[in-house]
N, C-alpha and C positions, 0 to 999 in steps of 0.2 A: 255713886254709880256703881263703883264695885259692888257694894253690899248686896243691890237690889239685884247686880246679875248673877252673884252666887246663888242668891234665892231663886232666880226663874230657873237656872240651871240646875238646882236642888230639885225644886217641885217636877220640874221636867223628867228628870231621872226617876223619879220616885212613882211617875206614871208610865214607865217603860218608851219613852218617846226619844227618840234621834232630834237632834236640832232639823235635819230636814223634815221631819213628820210634822215637827211643830209648826215649822216657817209654811207648809203646805196646809195645815189648819187652820191657821191664821192669816194666809194668803198673804205673806210677806217672803222676801228671798230669804235663802238659808244665812248669807252673810249678816243680814240684819239682827238675826237672831243671835251668831255667835259674837257679836261685835256688842249687844246687849250683855251678853253674860260675861264676856271678858270686861267688862267696866269701859269700854272704849265709846258707847254711845248710850244716851239717857232713854230710860223705858219710859215713853209716853202716857199719859192717863188713860186715853182710848185704848191702848194695846193692852195696859195692864191691867183694863177691866175685862178685856176679851180671854187673856191668859187666866187670870182668876175662875171665869166662867169654863174653860177647857180644860185647866188641871185640876178644879174643885179644891182651891184654895180659899174660900169664903171672904175674899175682899183683902186677903195679906199683901197682894201686891200693889193693888190702888192705895191701902192703907201707907205702906213704905214708899210709894211715888208722892203720897200729899205730904209725909212728913220728911221728906229728902231736905239736906241740911241746904241752906240758900246758896254755899259756896258752888253746889252742884247744879243749879237750875240755870239752863241756856235760853234767853231770851226765843219765843216764838220764832222769830221770822229767821232769828240764827238757826233754830232748830230745823225748820223747813228746807233751808237752803243745804244745810249739812245731810239732809236724809237724802236728797237730791244730787250732792255730789257723791254721795257713796252707791249710789244706783246708776250713775250716769254712765250712757254709752259713750261720750264725748264730753271732752271739757277743753274750751279755749279762753285761753284768762292772759290780759292785758294788765300791767301794773307800773306806774312811774313814780311811787312815793317807798316803798319796801318791795323787797323780794315777795313773790308769790307762796302763800302759806304752805302749798305743797311740796316746795323746794327749801323751806327752811332746816337750818339745823336747828336742836334743841337749845343752844347758845343764841343765837339768831333771834329766834321767837322769844325766850327770856328776855332778850335785850328789849325788843319790840315792846312786850306788856309792861318792864319795867319804865317804860318812856309815857305809859298810860297816864292821862290827867281827865277826873281825880285817879287817884294812885289806887292800884291793887294792893292790897295784903299779901304778906309774902306766902298764904295758903293759896290767895287765888292765882296767883303768878305760876305756880307749881302745877295746878289742875290745869290751865290754860295751856302752857307750855306743854305739859303730858298729852293733852287733847290734841293740840295741832300736832305735834309729832305723829300721834295714833294715825291721824286721818290720812298721813301719808302711804299707809299700808296700801292703798288701792292702786297706786303704781307699780307694786311689786307682785300682784294677784298672777296666776296663771296666766287668767284672760283679761289683763289690763282696760281701763278704759281708752280710747284715744285721745292723746293729749297735747295741746299747741299753746307756748307760752312765748309773750311779747314781752321783755323788759327794757324799759328804756335806760340805757348805758350809765347816766349819775346814778342810780340804784347801786349799782355795782359797787362805786366809789364811795357809798355812804359808810361814814366812820361810828358806825355803833356799837363796832367790836375791836378789843384789842388786834394785834398785828396778826398773833398766833389764830385766834379766832375766825379773824377774817379769811385768812388763808384755808382753814378748814371748810369755811362757807363755799369758796370759791371752787376747792377739791370736790364738794357735795354736787355743787351745780354741774361740774365737768364730768362727773360721773352720772348723774341724772341724764344730761345729754345723750347718752348712749343707750338708756333703756327702752324697751320694746314698744314703740308706739306712742312715742315722747318724742317732738319736737320744740327745741329750743331756739327762738331767735332773740339777738338785741337790736335794738334802734339805736344807732349811733348818734353822739350828741351832735356831731356836724351835720346832721341829715336835716336840708333844708326845707324838706316837707315831715308832717308829722298829723296823722289823722286821731291822736289821741288826747289831744290837749285838754278836752274836758276830763279827762279823770279816769280813773282805772274802771273796769267792767270785765266780769263772767260771761261766757254762753255755755250752755250744756244741752245736751240732748238726753232726754229719758228713755228707759226701757221701752215705752209706748212709742217713739219717735216724735215727741212733743217737746219744741224749740222754746226757751226761757233764757232769760239773761238775768243778770244779778249785779247789784252797783252798791258801794258802800259811801257813806258822807260822813262830814264831821258828827252829826247829831243821828244817825241811824242808818239803815240798809233798806235795798228796794228789791224785791223779787219782780220781773218783769215778764209778764206773759201774753200782753197785747202783740199781736202779729205784726202790725206797724214798727212797733220800738223794738221789739226783736231785730226785725229785718234792719232798721237804720245801723243797729249795734253791729249787726253781722256784718254790713258792709263797710264800716270804719275799721274791723277787725282785719277783713280781708285786704284793705289800704294798708291796715299796718304792717301785715305781713310782707306786703310787696316794699313797703318801705325799708324794714329791717334786713340787717347783715342774713345771707342765707346761715343755715345751721350749721355748715362746715367752717366758715367763715367766723362763726359764732364760737364755736372751740377753738378757734384759732386766737380770738381775741381772748378767751379765759385764759389760755396758755402762756399767751404775752404778760396778763395780769399776775399769773402766778408766777412768773418769771419775774415780775419788779418786786414780790415780796420780801 
């Protein structure tokens, strides 16, 4: 991805264009062009073809994308969600298995990918870990999306890491809880009500105010656009937030866990 991104930047500069000007010509956000040039987001074939046309590169970018190493390729359904996540106005995320990807440290993300079956190669683990960490930059933008996370308490005590790295992950969560526009809540283990027993899911609002949902299963993932289905998940998320600890008590829980380390 980095090589293709460098090519996009090289061709853009040769044409005397800024990232903003190129983004306007192709109808994308400037953050998308920047992410592609920095190797943080894959260049998709349709955009490569459009850039070849605008930058007069005689199919160079299309050829590069067609011959990208397999480790760089991301399944189309994941690619679509990642595009939406990067551009979302708002994200609401419930997880009951591992910490949300946007809140994971590099060590935690690597541990998650090392537990994958069938196993990833070392190269694939490195690529996937770097990609997950780079996604988190949206939380640190000058105008970040409005984000809400509800995490089931057992996730916080999952022993994927040694004591030192677990403490680092808890400190990272504690820091994220103070970011602008971010709300972190924990659903306590002793709660007798739990609206998320069917599994994790994410809600998002696009720049054109479309409401979508995303869920992952053992053998695939699903991007949900049907208004009725999105409405059901929205109702569940609202209930989860009501059942969870409030943000202040969540920070208190994190502080207690850090004190026990």
